[in-house]
C-alpha positions as CSV (number, residue, x, y, z in Angstrom):
1,M,-62.0,-98.7,-15.9
2,P,-64.1,-96.7,-13.4
3,A,-67.0,-94.7,-14.7
4,N,-65.7,-91.5,-13.2
5,T,-62.9,-91.6,-15.8
6,F,-65.4,-90.5,-18.4
7,S,-67.4,-87.3,-18.8
8,T,-68.3,-86.8,-22.5
9,V,-69.4,-88.7,-25.5
10,R,-65.9,-88.2,-26.9
11,D,-64.4,-90.0,-23.9
12,L,-66.8,-92.9,-24.3
13,L,-66.2,-93.2,-28.0
14,R,-62.4,-93.3,-27.6
15,H,-62.8,-95.9,-24.9
16,A,-65.2,-98.0,-27.0
17,V,-63.0,-98.1,-30.1
18,T,-60.0,-99.0,-28.1
19,R,-61.9,-101.7,-26.2
20,F,-63.4,-103.2,-29.4
21,N,-60.0,-103.3,-31.1
22,Q,-58.3,-104.9,-28.1
23,A,-61.1,-107.5,-27.9
24,G,-60.5,-108.4,-31.6
25,L,-64.2,-108.1,-32.4
26,S,-65.5,-109.0,-35.8
27,F,-67.8,-106.6,-37.8
28,G,-70.0,-106.9,-40.8
29,Q,-73.5,-107.1,-39.1
30,G,-74.5,-103.5,-39.8
31,S,-71.1,-101.8,-39.6
32,D,-67.6,-102.8,-40.8
33,N,-65.4,-101.1,-38.3
34,A,-65.0,-100.3,-34.6
35,F,-65.6,-96.6,-34.9
36,D,-69.0,-96.9,-36.6
37,E,-70.1,-99.6,-34.3
38,A,-69.1,-97.6,-31.2
39,T,-70.9,-94.5,-32.6
40,F,-74.1,-96.5,-33.2
41,L,-74.1,-98.1,-29.8
42,I,-73.3,-94.9,-27.8
43,L,-75.8,-92.7,-29.7
44,H,-78.6,-95.3,-29.5
45,T,-78.0,-96.0,-25.8
46,L,-78.2,-92.2,-25.1
47,K,-81.3,-91.9,-27.3
48,L,-79.6,-89.5,-29.6
49,P,-79.9,-89.4,-33.4
50,I,-77.6,-92.1,-34.7
51,D,-76.6,-90.0,-37.7
52,K,-75.5,-86.9,-35.7
53,L,-72.4,-87.5,-33.8
54,D,-70.5,-84.2,-34.0
55,P,-73.0,-82.0,-32.2
56,F,-72.8,-84.3,-29.2
57,L,-69.1,-85.2,-29.0
58,D,-68.4,-82.8,-26.1
59,A,-71.7,-83.1,-24.4
60,R,-71.2,-83.8,-20.7
61,L,-73.1,-86.9,-19.5
62,L,-74.8,-87.8,-16.2
63,P,-73.3,-90.6,-14.2
64,E,-76.2,-92.9,-15.0
65,E,-75.8,-92.2,-18.7
66,I,-72.1,-93.1,-18.6
67,K,-72.9,-96.3,-16.6
68,R,-75.5,-97.4,-19.3
69,V,-73.1,-96.8,-22.1
70,L,-70.2,-98.6,-20.4
71,E,-72.5,-101.6,-19.8
72,V,-73.4,-101.9,-23.5
73,I,-69.7,-101.5,-24.5
74,E,-68.7,-104.3,-22.2
75,R,-71.5,-106.6,-23.4
76,R,-70.4,-106.1,-27.0
77,A,-66.8,-106.7,-26.1
78,D,-67.1,-109.5,-23.6
79,Q,-70.0,-111.5,-25.0
80,R,-69.5,-110.7,-28.7
81,I,-73.2,-109.9,-29.1
82,P,-73.9,-108.1,-32.4
83,A,-74.7,-104.5,-31.9
84,S,-78.1,-104.8,-33.5
85,Y,-79.1,-107.4,-31.0
86,L,-78.0,-105.2,-28.2
87,T,-80.1,-102.3,-29.5
88,Q,-82.8,-104.4,-31.2
89,E,-82.5,-102.0,-34.1
90,A,-80.8,-102.3,-37.5
91,W,-80.5,-99.8,-40.4
92,L,-80.3,-100.8,-44.1
93,Q,-80.3,-98.2,-46.9
94,G,-81.9,-95.6,-44.6
95,Y,-84.6,-98.0,-43.4
96,R,-84.9,-98.9,-39.7
97,F,-85.9,-102.4,-38.7
98,Y,-86.5,-104.2,-35.4
99,V,-84.4,-107.3,-35.0
100,D,-83.6,-109.8,-32.3
101,E,-81.9,-113.2,-32.1
102,R,-84.8,-114.9,-33.9
103,A,-83.6,-113.5,-37.3
104,L,-80.4,-112.5,-39.0
105,V,-79.2,-109.0,-38.5
106,P,-80.5,-107.2,-41.7
107,R,-77.7,-106.9,-44.3
108,S,-77.8,-107.6,-48.0
109,F,-76.2,-106.3,-51.1
110,I,-79.6,-106.8,-52.8
111,A,-80.8,-103.8,-50.8
112,E,-78.6,-101.6,-53.0
113,L,-80.2,-103.0,-56.1
114,I,-83.7,-102.6,-54.8
115,I,-83.1,-98.9,-54.4
116,E,-82.1,-98.8,-58.1
117,Q,-85.3,-100.9,-58.9
118,F,-83.1,-103.5,-60.5
119,A,-82.3,-101.3,-63.5
120,P,-81.8,-102.0,-66.3
121,W,-83.3,-105.5,-65.8
122,V,-86.7,-104.2,-64.8
123,D,-87.9,-101.8,-67.6
124,D,-91.0,-100.4,-65.9
125,P,-91.1,-100.7,-62.0
126,D,-94.8,-99.7,-62.1
127,A,-95.6,-102.7,-64.1
128,V,-94.2,-105.1,-61.5
129,T,-97.3,-106.5,-59.7
130,T,-96.1,-109.7,-58.1
131,I,-92.8,-110.4,-56.2
132,L,-91.7,-113.5,-54.3
133,E,-89.0,-113.1,-51.6
134,L,-87.6,-116.4,-50.4
135,C,-85.8,-116.6,-47.0
136,T,-87.2,-113.2,-45.9
137,G,-85.8,-113.3,-42.3
138,S,-86.7,-110.0,-40.7
139,G,-88.7,-108.9,-43.7
140,C,-86.3,-106.1,-44.5
141,L,-86.0,-106.7,-48.2
142,S,-89.7,-107.2,-48.8
143,I,-90.4,-103.9,-47.1
144,M,-87.9,-102.2,-49.4
145,L,-89.4,-104.0,-52.4
146,A,-92.8,-102.7,-51.5
147,D,-91.5,-99.1,-51.6
148,A,-89.5,-99.6,-54.8
149,F,-92.4,-101.3,-56.7
150,P,-95.5,-99.5,-55.5
151,N,-98.0,-101.7,-57.5
152,A,-96.6,-105.0,-56.3
153,Q,-98.1,-107.6,-54.0
154,I,-95.3,-109.4,-52.2
155,D,-95.2,-113.0,-50.9
156,A,-92.4,-113.1,-48.2
157,V,-91.4,-116.7,-47.3
158,D,-89.3,-118.2,-44.5
159,I,-89.1,-121.7,-43.0
160,S,-88.7,-120.2,-39.5
161,A,-91.8,-119.2,-37.6
162,D,-89.5,-117.2,-35.2
163,A,-88.1,-115.2,-38.1
164,L,-91.6,-114.5,-39.4
165,A,-92.6,-113.1,-36.0
166,V,-89.8,-110.6,-36.4
167,A,-90.9,-109.9,-40.0
168,R,-94.5,-109.4,-38.8
169,R,-93.4,-106.7,-36.4
170,N,-91.5,-104.9,-39.1
171,V,-94.3,-105.2,-41.7
172,D,-96.8,-103.9,-39.2
173,E,-94.5,-100.9,-38.2
174,Y,-94.4,-99.9,-41.9
175,G,-98.1,-100.4,-42.3
176,L,-97.6,-102.9,-45.2
177,Q,-100.0,-105.7,-44.0
178,G,-102.1,-105.3,-47.1
179,R,-99.2,-105.7,-49.5
180,I,-96.8,-108.2,-47.9
181,N,-98.1,-111.7,-47.3
182,L,-95.9,-113.6,-44.8
183,I,-95.8,-117.3,-45.5
184,E,-94.2,-120.1,-43.4
185,S,-92.8,-122.5,-46.0
186,D,-89.8,-124.5,-47.0
187,L,-89.0,-122.5,-50.1
188,Y,-91.8,-122.9,-52.7
189,R,-93.7,-125.7,-50.9
190,K,-96.6,-123.6,-49.5
191,V,-96.3,-120.6,-51.9
192,P,-99.5,-119.8,-53.8
193,K,-99.6,-121.1,-57.3
194,R,-99.0,-117.8,-59.1
195,K,-96.3,-116.4,-61.3
196,Y,-94.0,-113.6,-60.3
197,D,-92.3,-110.7,-62.0
198,L,-89.5,-111.0,-59.6
199,I,-88.1,-113.7,-57.3
200,V,-85.6,-112.2,-54.8
201,T,-83.6,-114.2,-52.3
202,N,-80.7,-113.9,-49.8
203,P,-80.7,-117.5,-48.7
204,P,-78.4,-119.5,-46.4
205,Y,-75.2,-119.9,-48.4
206,V,-72.2,-120.3,-46.1
207,N,-70.3,-123.4,-47.0
208,A,-69.6,-126.1,-44.3
209,E,-65.9,-125.2,-44.0
210,S,-66.7,-121.5,-43.5
211,M,-69.4,-122.3,-41.0
212,G,-66.8,-124.0,-38.8
213,K,-64.8,-120.8,-38.8
214,L,-67.5,-118.2,-38.1
215,P,-66.5,-115.5,-35.7
216,A,-68.3,-115.5,-32.3
217,E,-70.6,-112.7,-33.4
218,Y,-72.2,-114.8,-36.0
219,L,-72.9,-117.7,-33.6
220,H,-75.5,-115.5,-32.0
221,E,-77.5,-115.6,-35.2
222,P,-79.8,-118.4,-36.3
223,Q,-77.5,-121.0,-37.8
224,L,-80.4,-122.2,-40.0
225,A,-80.3,-118.9,-41.8
226,L,-76.6,-119.2,-42.5
227,A,-75.7,-122.8,-43.3
228,G,-75.8,-123.7,-47.0
229,G,-74.4,-127.2,-47.0
230,S,-71.0,-128.5,-48.1
231,D,-70.5,-126.0,-50.9
232,G,-73.1,-123.4,-49.6
233,M,-75.4,-124.1,-52.6
234,D,-77.9,-126.6,-51.1
235,L,-80.8,-124.1,-51.0
236,V,-79.6,-122.1,-53.9
237,R,-79.9,-125.2,-56.1
238,K,-83.5,-125.7,-55.1
239,I,-84.3,-122.0,-55.6
240,V,-82.9,-122.0,-59.1
241,A,-84.5,-125.3,-60.0
242,G,-88.0,-124.1,-59.0
243,A,-87.8,-120.6,-60.3
244,A,-88.7,-121.3,-64.0
245,K,-92.2,-122.5,-63.1
246,R,-92.8,-119.5,-60.8
247,L,-91.6,-116.6,-63.1
248,K,-93.6,-114.7,-65.7
249,Q,-92.3,-114.7,-69.2
250,Q,-90.2,-111.6,-68.7
251,G,-89.4,-112.3,-65.0
252,V,-86.1,-112.4,-63.3
253,L,-84.5,-114.2,-60.4
254,V,-82.0,-112.4,-58.2
255,V,-79.9,-114.4,-55.8
256,E,-77.3,-113.2,-53.2
257,I,-74.4,-115.7,-52.6
258,G,-71.9,-113.6,-50.6
259,N,-68.4,-115.0,-50.9
260,E,-69.5,-118.2,-52.7
261,A,-69.1,-117.1,-56.3
262,A,-66.8,-119.9,-57.2
263,H,-69.2,-122.5,-55.7
264,A,-72.1,-120.8,-57.6
265,E,-70.3,-120.9,-60.9
266,A,-69.5,-124.6,-60.3
267,A,-73.0,-125.5,-59.3
268,F,-74.6,-123.6,-62.2
269,H,-72.0,-124.1,-64.9
270,G,-74.8,-124.7,-67.4
271,H,-76.3,-121.3,-66.8
272,D,-74.8,-118.0,-68.0
273,L,-75.0,-116.2,-64.7
274,T,-75.2,-112.4,-64.8
275,W,-73.3,-110.9,-62.0
276,L,-74.6,-107.6,-60.7
277,S,-72.4,-104.8,-59.4
278,T,-72.7,-103.9,-55.7
279,S,-70.5,-102.2,-53.1
280,G,-69.2,-105.6,-52.2
281,G,-67.9,-106.3,-55.7
282,D,-69.2,-107.8,-58.9
283,D,-69.5,-111.4,-57.6
284,R,-71.9,-111.2,-54.7
285,V,-75.3,-111.3,-56.4
286,F,-76.3,-113.0,-59.6
287,L,-79.4,-112.8,-61.9
288,L,-81.1,-115.3,-64.2
289,T,-84.0,-114.5,-66.5
290,A,-87.0,-116.6,-66.9
291,E,-85.9,-117.3,-70.5
292,Q,-82.6,-118.6,-69.3
293,L,-84.2,-120.8,-66.7
294,Q,-86.7,-122.3,-69.1
295,L,-83.9,-123.4,-71.5
296,Q,-82.5,-125.7,-68.9
């Protein structure tokens, strides 16, 4: 469709939603529908506030602005590139993060629980002094943890040097170099020998069958950060097995497992998993206490 067909943000938004729906795009990497995704891409491309659509809907655009927006819309539709990779920006619970193809697009149900300071499982957030985040990716959860637990030092671990480079940029942008220690490690292997009040992780957990059916958008992400083995629990088993030695007496382990609740229950049938409520449901994140883990 020629650029001169469009003149306002409203025109472009209508076109983008139609184009995305016709292309059969998949969502879930920052937004869950075509309208929100189109709004984010258009406002970001025009360098407008991404949370203020209405005042700009009928703004008339310059030809070069229309051209830039149409190019982004077509890249999203034709190449199925996640919106956050196109903009190199992702938002999670009001936090802005840099992201590129070296790390997963920031998204996690754990983010909702961090905002609530893991209540009621953490009695006194100010008393939390050590936190370990495994599989940190872009560093988004560690940055949020630093805000939620102001007295905590955080070890943020990932096996990928590329992902840690993205995390370093985010940590630096938030000025948290003195509180977040980025560690390249295969889970606990190179983590300092200390005990933690909290261990938090959103690890690779997609089972092998689901990996074979991933939408094209997810193939742009590092597959190492998604694949969890035949039942999705390969890394989760290692995380749970090593947590008892790493937690303080009153510590807790929080693990996100997405759609893999049935596999998690089967893998840890000897544990009494506590499922935490999130916007995704009551079966996306589980918690185990240090006491439970030490009984195994």
